[in-house]
N, C-alpha and C positions, 0 to 999 in steps of 0.2 A: 504494498499498499504505499502511498504517498502522500503526506499533509503539507497543510499551505497555512494560513493564519494560526499560531499557537490557539489549541482548544482551550487552556485555561482561560484565556482572556476573548475569545469568541463569543459574540449572543447567542450564535445558531451554528449548527453543525449541517453541513451539506454531502450526502455520500453517492457519491455515482461510481454505478456497478459497469466498471469496464467488461467482466464476462458477460452479464446481460447486453450490451452493445455487442461484442461480439457474436452473439449467440443470435442477435436481431439482425444482423448481416447474413449469418449463414441462412436463417430463413429466407431472407430477400432474395441472394444469391441463387437460391435452390429453385425460385420458379422461373429463370429462364434457362434455356439452354448458351446465352451469350455471355456475356461479363455484367460485372458489377460493381459500380463505382461508389463512393460514399462523399456526402457534400459537408464541408467542413466552414462553410459558413457562419459568421456570427460568434465566434469561436466556439465552432463545433456545436450550434445551437444552444451558448453559455454555458456549456458544461467541459469546457477546456480542451483545447485544438492541441497542445504540449502532450496531452495523456491519450485522448480519444485518437488520434492519426497514428501513433504509432503501434498502439494494440490493433486497428484495423491492419495496418499492414502487415502484423504478424499472423491476421486473421488469412492475407492473402490477397487483400487487396492491391490494387495498381494503377486506379487511376481515381483521382481525388479533384473536388471544385472547390473554389472561393465565389466569393463575389467581387474582391475589391484585390489590386494587384498587392498591398502591404500583405493581405493575409497570405496570399499565394507565395510571397520572398519567406515570409516565418514558416509556412508551410515546408516548403523545399529543405529547409533544417532538420526537419522531422521525419521523414520518410526515404526509403533507400532511393539511391539517385537514378533508378531504371523505372518509377513511380514514374507517370505521367501525370501534371497538375495544370487544370484548365481555369481562367480564370473569367468568369461569366460576365463580368460588364467589359472587359475588352482591354485595352490600353486607353487610358487616358492620355488626352492629348500630352505630344511630345514624351511619352514614356516608352514607346514600342522597346527601345534598346534594354531598358528595364527586363521587361519579359525576357528576351533574349539572352542576357546576361544571369540571370537565375534560372534558364531553364524552365520557363512557364512558358504553356501554350495559351494563346486570348481567345475568348471565344469575341469571334466578329459580328458586330452587330449593326452597322453600318456603315454606306460606302466609305465614309471618310476615314472609319477603322482600318477599312481594307488597303484602301490609298498608303496610308500610315505603315501598315505593316509590309505592304508591297515593295515600297520607297528603301526602307530597312533591308530588305533583299537585296535589292538593287544595290547600296551600298558595301553591303556584305559577300554581294556576288553569291548568293546560295540561296536555296531553296527555305523556306520558314516553315513549320506544322501549325497549324491553327484549326481551330474550330469554327464554323458558318452556321449561327444559326438563323432560323427562320422565324420569321412573324405566321402563326398560322390562325391566328383569328383573337389573340389575348389583346393586341394593341400595346405592348408595352417594351419589350425588347425582340431584336433579330431584324432582318431585313423584311421588310412589305416585300409583300408578290408582286405590285408595279416595279418597285428600284431592283427587285434581283432578275424581272424579267428582261427591264432592260440591261443592268449590266451584263447577263449573258449574250446578248445581242452583239457585244464588243469584244471585239478577237482578242483573246490573249489577256481577259478582266482579271483573271487570277494568277498571273505572271509571277512567279518568285516567292506563292503562297503553295503551300501542301497541304490541302486539305485531309485532316487526320478524323474529322467527326462531322455529320452533320446533324442537326439537332433543333427542335424547339421545345415549348412549354404549354403543357396544357392548365388550363383556367378552370375548369368544373372536375377534376377528376375524382374529388371527396363524394362527389354525387353521381354512382356508376351509370344511371338513368338520362342522365341531362345528355340531351343531343350535340350540345357543344361537342363531347367527344368524340364523338364519333366524326363529326364535320373538320374538325382539326386533324383528325385521323386523317383522313382524306385529302384534306389539303396538304398533309406532308406528303403522304404518297405521291401526289403531285409533282410538288416540290422538288423533292430528295432526286426524283430521275433528272434532274441539272447536274447531280453528282455521282457517277454511274462509280461503282466501285467503292463508295465512300463508306466505313462504318455510320450508321444511324442511330439517334437516343432519341426517345418519345417521355418515356414513363418516370415521372417523378415517384415518391411514394406513394401517394394513392392508386398511381397510374398502373404500377406494378400488379396490382389487385384487379385490373379492365379485363385482363386476360390476355393469351400472346400476341395476338394482333397489335398491341401497345409497345410489346417489349423491345424488337428490334435487336441491335447489336449489344447496345450497353443500357442497364438500367442506372438512373439517378437517383437514388434515396437519399433523403435527409432526416426529416423529423420521424420519419419510422425506425430511424436505426436508435433512435433516442427513446423509444418507447411510447411516442404520441400513435394514437389510434388512426390509421389510415382508412379506416371505414366506418365515418363518423353511423352509431347507430346499432351497429354489431359486437360483437364479443370481438375486444382485439386481442389478433394474434400473437403481438409481439410482448416481447419482458419488459416492465417495468425497469428504467435506468438511474431513476433519480430516486432519492429521498432527501427531506428537511427535516431537522428536529430545533426547536428554540428553546432556549434556557428562559425560566423563569425568575423574574428578578425581583419580584414584589405579589405577595397575598394579603387580601384586607377583606373585611368582612364591613360592607355596605348597607345601611339602612333603606326601609322601604321608602320609597320617592326618592331617594338621592340619583343624584345622573352621573355618569360617566363618560369623558371623554369631550371631544371636540364639539360645539357645538349643542350641547344637551343633549346628543342625538341619542343616548340610550335611559329610559329610566327606569328605576330597581320598583319590580313588584316585590313587596314582602322583602326581607332580607336577604342579602345575595352573596357569596364572595366571588372576588373578582381577582386575577390573577394577570399580571401583566409581564408579557412575554419581550424578548429582545429581537424584536423584526419589525420593520415598518416597512413604508413606501417607497423609501431610501435603500432598501435590501431586495427591490423589486415583487413585495408583495402588495398586489396591488388597491388602491382605496378601497377601486371598484366591491372590494370584499367586505366592505364594513357592513356590520349589520346583517351579510348574508353569507360570510364565509363560517368554517369550523376548523377546529384543532382536533387533537383524539389523545387522551391521557387513558393509557393503560385497555385501549381499542373503544373507550365511550367516548361519543362526540359531545362533543362543548362547543357553544357557540361563541362569534366575536361578538362582544357587549360594547356597541359603540363604533368611533369612526377607528379606521386605520390611522395611526400619527406617521411621522416621519421614522421614528426610530422604534415604535413600540406595539402593541396591539393588546387590548383588552378582551378578556375571557370571562366568560359566566363557567365557572368549575363549580356551582352550589352543591351539587350533588355526588361529588368527587370525595372519597374519604379524607378530611385533612391532609394526611400523613404523604399522601400520594402524591400532594404538589406543595412545595415547600422552594423555596428560593434557590435556584443553582439546579432543580431538575426540569427534565425536558419536556415537551410536548411535541408531537408529530404534527406539520403541517401538511405534509406530501410523505407517502411511500405505499404501506403494506395496506392501508385504512382508506387513502384517498389520494388517487393517481393524479397525474401531472393534468389530463382530460375534465376529470370531476373540479378540481379547482376551477380551471377556465370557464366550465359551465357555470359556474356559480360566481365570477367574474363578467360574464357576458364576452368573454373574448374567445380566443383557440388557444392549446397546448404551446404550440410557435411563442407565441407571445409571454405566456408564463416561463417558460426555460431561458429565453432568451435577454431576461429581466434579472434573471437571478444574481444579484449584487456579490461584490469584491468584498464583505466585510467577514463572510463566513468562515470559520474551518473547513475547509475544503479537504476531505478524505476520498481516495480512489482506492478501489479494492478489484 
């Protein structure tokens, strides 16, 4: 295991199960006859790229994705040199040489990025590898169909560029029956024909579960690696990879009618015992969980009483034996009794946001 912030000083303990992440990778990879990549953007969805990437490399992952160039540079130091690293946002203007220097493959999203990568190839007098992203209906990243068709009519429009992947991104893959999924797949089929022999990739985490027609040559799971359910509303086939336990700072009895927290948001009905724990929205525990979220003490659900503050949360522990909740003891915020997806549902968001907001003040433990 690897530790971070001193355990005796931290207000909460975040445990990342690298074995669960490796198990999830194996399950996802088993869905395809092709290859399976791993998405490392946002510091491996908030769980720590320095620990997660080497674990997945040991599991056999040979292709990784980051969002930003700086993330790719960090990742290059963490995985074997024969691993391919793609930068989803492509090279920011003036940084093509940085991609080349660190052996990163840009995902080229627009004609300007293609021109910059071609210019570097001419300067170096060599072909440079890159992915080409196609916009098949999400209107976010990638070459628009009209731009692609216009470019493809130009002679040698990819001179100096060696496409190693042609890819697109699904907008509604977490809704299996959504008609946009099939519309995007058909559009991808049409456009990838302009790149004969180039490996193709369409499926993100949820896309993996849409069936083999979406798999092509490379799967690109991100959130599913970290235990987020890729099929909302159905049993999660993946292992939970993260748990969060917060330390109790103070416990007090509060009389009938007393208010708790900012804005007098919670008024006690009868005498209540209130425990304050050392986690708040500065640690990524969303303020929208005020009056809606829960923690667990020895498997027993206890509600948040009042508003989530910057550094603390108050819990109603009236029904818990006093000796089980004392200063220094821990309560579970995520773990075996409450998954990241359940926390997200209570907060009115998605698991992606919950994970990527997790703060730096935790004692992080990797097992």
